[in-house]
NUSE-472125 format. One record per atom (N, C-alpha, C): residue number from 1; atom name; x, y, z. Coordinates in nm, 3 decimals. Each point is the difference from the previous one (the first is absolute). Layout:
% NUSE-472125
[r NUM, 'CA', [X, Y, Z]]
...
% end
This chain:
% NUSE-472125
[r 1, 'N', [0.083, -0.120, 0.000]]
[r 1, 'CA', [-0.083, 0.120, 0.000]]
[r 1, 'C', [0.087, 0.126, 0.000]]
[r 2, 'N', [0.117, -0.009, 0.063]]
[r 2, 'CA', [0.090, 0.116, 0.003]]
[r 2, 'C', [0.046, 0.037, -0.141]]
[r 3, 'N', [0.021, -0.102, -0.084]]
[r 3, 'CA', [0.040, 0.023, -0.138]]
[r 3, 'C', [-0.105, 0.081, -0.073]]
[r 4, 'N', [-0.126, -0.035, 0.020]]
[r 4, 'CA', [-0.110, 0.073, -0.064]]
[r 4, 'C', [-0.003, 0.143, 0.051]]
[r 5, 'N', [0.019, 0.021, 0.129]]
[r 5, 'CA', [0.000, 0.136, 0.057]]
[r 5, 'C', [0.111, 0.084, -0.063]]
[r 6, 'N', [0.117, -0.056, -0.018]]
[r 6, 'CA', [0.111, 0.074, -0.061]]
[r 6, 'C', [-0.031, 0.035, -0.145]]
[r 7, 'N', [-0.056, -0.094, -0.073]]
[r 7, 'CA', [-0.036, 0.024, -0.139]]
[r 7, 'C', [-0.108, 0.107, -0.008]]
[r 8, 'N', [-0.097, -0.007, 0.090]]
[r 8, 'CA', [-0.109, 0.097, 0.002]]
[r 8, 'C', [0.054, 0.140, 0.027]]
[r 9, 'N', [0.084, 0.014, 0.100]]
[r 9, 'CA', [0.056, 0.131, 0.033]]
[r 9, 'C', [0.078, 0.058, -0.117]]
[r 10, 'N', [0.083, -0.082, -0.061]]
[r 10, 'CA', [0.083, 0.045, -0.111]]
[r 10, 'C', [-0.085, 0.044, -0.118]]
[r 11, 'N', [-0.095, -0.084, -0.040]]
[r 11, 'CA', [-0.083, 0.033, -0.115]]
[r 11, 'C', [-0.094, 0.117, 0.026]]
[r 12, 'N', [-0.050, 0.012, 0.120]]
[r 12, 'CA', [-0.086, 0.114, 0.033]]
[r 12, 'C', [0.079, 0.130, -0.010]]
[r 13, 'N', [0.122, 0.000, 0.049]]
[r 13, 'CA', [0.082, 0.121, -0.009]]
[r 13, 'C', [0.030, 0.035, -0.145]]
[r 14, 'N', [0.032, -0.100, -0.082]]
[r 14, 'CA', [0.024, 0.026, -0.142]]
[r 14, 'C', [-0.124, 0.060, -0.066]]
[r 15, 'N', [-0.115, -0.057, 0.028]]
[r 15, 'CA', [-0.125, 0.048, -0.059]]
[r 15, 'C', [-0.028, 0.144, 0.041]]
[r 16, 'N', [0.013, 0.029, 0.129]]
[r 16, 'CA', [-0.026, 0.135, 0.051]]
[r 16, 'C', [0.098, 0.100, -0.062]]
[r 17, 'N', [0.127, -0.034, -0.004]]
[r 17, 'CA', [0.100, 0.091, -0.056]]
[r 17, 'C', [-0.021, 0.024, -0.149]]
[r 18, 'N', [-0.041, -0.103, -0.071]]
[r 18, 'CA', [-0.020, 0.014, -0.145]]
[r 18, 'C', [-0.123, 0.084, -0.032]]
[r 19, 'N', [-0.109, -0.024, 0.069]]
[r 19, 'CA', [-0.126, 0.063, -0.037]]
[r 19, 'C', [-0.035, 0.124, 0.082]]
[r 20, 'N', [0.056, 0.012, 0.119]]
[r 20, 'CA', [-0.037, 0.111, 0.088]]
[r 20, 'C', [0.123, 0.070, 0.056]]
[r 21, 'N', [0.102, 0.018, -0.080]]
[r 21, 'CA', [0.127, 0.054, 0.049]]
[r 21, 'C', [-0.009, 0.147, 0.042]]
[r 22, 'N', [-0.101, 0.071, -0.047]]
[r 22, 'CA', [-0.008, 0.143, 0.030]]
[r 22, 'C', [-0.082, 0.030, 0.126]]
[r 23, 'N', [-0.044, -0.101, 0.073]]
[r 23, 'CA', [-0.082, 0.021, 0.118]]
[r 23, 'C', [0.085, 0.013, 0.126]]
[r 24, 'N', [-0.056, 0.067, 0.099]]
[r 24, 'CA', [0.066, 0.016, 0.129]]
[r 24, 'C', [0.001, -0.134, 0.074]]
[r 25, 'N', [0.116, -0.042, 0.043]]
[r 25, 'CA', [0.017, -0.131, 0.066]]
[r 25, 'C', [-0.080, -0.013, 0.129]]
[r 26, 'N', [-0.021, 0.110, 0.070]]
[r 26, 'CA', [-0.068, -0.004, 0.129]]
[r 26, 'C', [-0.151, 0.021, -0.011]]
[r 27, 'N', [-0.049, 0.017, -0.119]]
[r 27, 'CA', [-0.143, 0.022, -0.022]]
[r 27, 'C', [-0.079, -0.126, 0.037]]
[r 28, 'N', [-0.114, 0.018, 0.063]]
[r 28, 'CA', [-0.083, -0.115, 0.039]]
[r 28, 'C', [-0.048, -0.078, -0.121]]
[r 29, 'N', [-0.025, 0.069, -0.110]]
[r 29, 'CA', [-0.045, -0.067, -0.122]]
[r 29, 'C', [0.109, -0.093, -0.054]]
[r 30, 'N', [0.124, 0.044, 0.004]]
[r 30, 'CA', [0.111, -0.083, -0.047]]
[r 30, 'C', [0.014, -0.124, 0.088]]
[r 31, 'N', [-0.013, 0.018, 0.130]]
[r 31, 'CA', [0.008, -0.114, 0.093]]
[r 31, 'C', [-0.114, -0.098, -0.026]]
[r 32, 'N', [-0.118, 0.051, -0.027]]
[r 32, 'CA', [-0.115, -0.087, -0.029]]
[r 32, 'C', [0.021, -0.074, -0.132]]
[r 33, 'N', [0.053, 0.069, -0.102]]
[r 33, 'CA', [0.027, -0.065, -0.128]]
[r 33, 'C', [0.104, -0.109, 0.016]]
[r 34, 'N', [0.105, 0.029, 0.078]]
[r 34, 'CA', [0.105, -0.099, 0.021]]
[r 34, 'C', [-0.057, -0.125, 0.067]]
[r 35, 'N', [-0.084, 0.021, 0.098]]
[r 35, 'CA', [-0.063, -0.113, 0.070]]
[r 35, 'C', [-0.088, -0.080, -0.095]]
[r 36, 'N', [-0.076, 0.069, -0.082]]
[r 36, 'CA', [-0.088, -0.066, -0.096]]
[r 36, 'C', [0.081, -0.079, -0.103]]
[r 37, 'N', [0.107, 0.059, -0.050]]
[r 37, 'CA', [0.085, -0.068, -0.098]]
[r 37, 'C', [0.062, -0.125, 0.063]]
[r 38, 'N', [0.048, 0.012, 0.123]]
[r 38, 'CA', [0.059, -0.115, 0.069]]
[r 38, 'C', [-0.102, -0.112, 0.019]]
[r 39, 'N', [-0.121, 0.035, 0.038]]
[r 39, 'CA', [-0.105, -0.101, 0.018]]
[r 39, 'C', [-0.031, -0.071, -0.131]]
[r 40, 'N', [-0.009, 0.077, -0.108]]
[r 40, 'CA', [-0.030, -0.059, -0.131]]
[r 40, 'C', [0.111, -0.094, -0.045]]
[r 41, 'N', [0.124, 0.043, 0.013]]
[r 41, 'CA', [0.113, -0.085, -0.039]]
[r 41, 'C', [0.006, -0.125, 0.087]]
[r 42, 'N', [-0.025, 0.017, 0.130]]
[r 42, 'CA', [0.003, -0.114, 0.092]]
[r 42, 'C', [-0.105, -0.103, -0.037]]
[r 43, 'N', [-0.121, 0.045, -0.034]]
[r 43, 'CA', [-0.106, -0.094, -0.040]]
[r 43, 'C', [0.036, -0.070, -0.130]]
[r 44, 'N', [0.057, 0.074, -0.094]]
[r 44, 'CA', [0.038, -0.060, -0.128]]
[r 44, 'C', [0.108, -0.106, 0.018]]
[r 45, 'N', [0.101, 0.031, 0.081]]
[r 45, 'CA', [0.106, -0.098, 0.024]]
[r 45, 'C', [-0.050, -0.122, 0.076]]
[r 46, 'N', [-0.087, 0.022, 0.097]]
[r 46, 'CA', [-0.056, -0.113, 0.075]]
[r 46, 'C', [-0.083, -0.089, -0.092]]
[r 47, 'N', [-0.077, 0.060, -0.089]]
[r 47, 'CA', [-0.080, -0.079, -0.095]]
[r 47, 'C', [0.091, -0.076, -0.096]]
[r 48, 'N', [0.107, 0.064, -0.044]]
[r 48, 'CA', [0.095, -0.066, -0.089]]
[r 48, 'C', [0.067, -0.118, 0.070]]
[r 49, 'N', [0.047, 0.022, 0.123]]
[r 49, 'CA', [0.063, -0.108, 0.076]]
[r 49, 'C', [-0.098, -0.113, 0.027]]
[r 50, 'N', [-0.124, 0.035, 0.035]]
[r 50, 'CA', [-0.102, -0.101, 0.026]]
[r 50, 'C', [-0.031, -0.082, -0.123]]
[r 51, 'N', [-0.010, 0.064, -0.114]]
[r 51, 'CA', [-0.026, -0.070, -0.125]]
[r 51, 'C', [0.116, -0.086, -0.043]]
[r 52, 'N', [0.119, 0.047, 0.027]]
[r 52, 'CA', [0.119, -0.074, -0.039]]
[r 52, 'C', [0.014, -0.129, 0.081]]
[r 53, 'N', [-0.036, 0.004, 0.129]]
[r 53, 'CA', [0.013, -0.118, 0.084]]
[r 53, 'C', [-0.111, -0.102, -0.024]]
[r 54, 'N', [-0.114, 0.043, -0.053]]
[r 54, 'CA', [-0.111, -0.092, -0.026]]
[r 54, 'C', [0.025, -0.086, -0.123]]
[r 55, 'N', [0.087, 0.045, -0.088]]
[r 55, 'CA', [0.021, -0.073, -0.126]]
[r 55, 'C', [0.074, -0.129, 0.020]]
% end
């Protein structure tokens, strides 16, 4: 699970920097977007891992 957390953090930061680089880092909206992006990536990776192990 730690591997997934590291991947999630890394990819979320890349996504935020690429698409929202001009926003204030301390803004509540940016923090909410980061959390949402991390949740989405985490669900996608968990689904991928779950599907991979079922095969």
